[in-house]
N, C-alpha and C positions, 0 to 999 in steps of 0.2 A: 508496500497499498503506502509507503512511504517509499517507492519507487517510484511509481504515476505523478505524486506530489513535486514535486524535482524535473522530469521530465514533464509538465505541468509549466512551470515554472522559466524552464530554462527554454520551451518556444514562446515566453508568453516578455522573455529577454530581451530574445532573437527578432519578436516579432516590432516590441517597443522599437530598437534599434533603427530597422528596417523605414518604420515610421517617417524619423529625426533624421535620416543621411540624405531620405528621397524628396523634406519640405527643408534643411539646408540648401541641396542640388536647385530645386524650384527658386528657392531667392534668388543665389551662388547667380542665377540664368537672368531672372532680373531685375536686379543689380547691373551687373555687367549690360548691358539691351540699354536701358533705360534711366539710371541712377551716376556708373560711372564704373568703370572698367580698370581704374587706379585703385577702386574698395584691397583696401590693406586688410581682413578679419583679422578680430579681436577674440571675440565672442558670441557664441550663440545661447538664444534660452531653452532652455524644452519645449518638445509639441505639443499647444495647450488649448483646449480648448471652450469653446465661446458661445453661447445662444442670444448677449447678449447688445449685438450691433444687429438697429435693423438696415432697413434695407437704405432709407434716407440719410442714414449715415452713411453703409456705406456708396454713397451718390457723392456724400461732401466729402469722403475719403478721395475717391477719384477728381476730383477739382482740383485740391490741393498738391494730389500728387503730380507725381509725371509727367510732361503736356507730350501728346502720345503716345501712349503705352497703350499696352494690347492688353486686357484684362478680361480674365475667366469671368462666363455667365454665375449669378452662383445660382448651385442645384439646393444648395440644404439650409435650413435653418439653424445648422451645424457648422462654425467656421472651426476650422484650425488655425491657432495661430502662435507667429515663429518671433524672435527678436531679437535682430543684429546688430553686435558692436563692431562698430568699424573706425577707422584713421583710413579721414579725407583729405588733404593734401593739411595734413598734421595736427585738425580737431576730430577730435573722439565725437563720433558721431550714433548716431541708434535709430532705428527704422523698425518699427512693423509690419511685420505680411498674413493678410489674410488670408485662407486661402482653403476649397472648400473637400469634403474630405478626399475625396479622388486625389489631389497633392497633383493634379496637372498644372495647373498655374494657380495667379493669382490674383485675387477677385479687388484687393483694395489692397493701399499698405499707408502708412502712416509714416513720417515722420518726426520722431519725440525730441 
């Protein structure tokens, strides 16, 4: 019985790790395409979920975000978020990326 719990625990850790890596990859691709290709990444937060982002707030974040960015359409009430801290022109910056559960692309971004 103890083996089953260990196997389940390892499987959950692997799944969480894959989700984290996928979210980092999507955020880095978005940064390179629409914000800056010269960013030196310092830290990424853990992937978290939120249901507190309304459709109207997504629209406001898109308007304040990078001009000409190709955003994914929102497909779920729940969005996943990832915060990236990076250096850009000797300034420490932080951006929050909001993604659908499939993490195919960025729904909205917020410069912190």
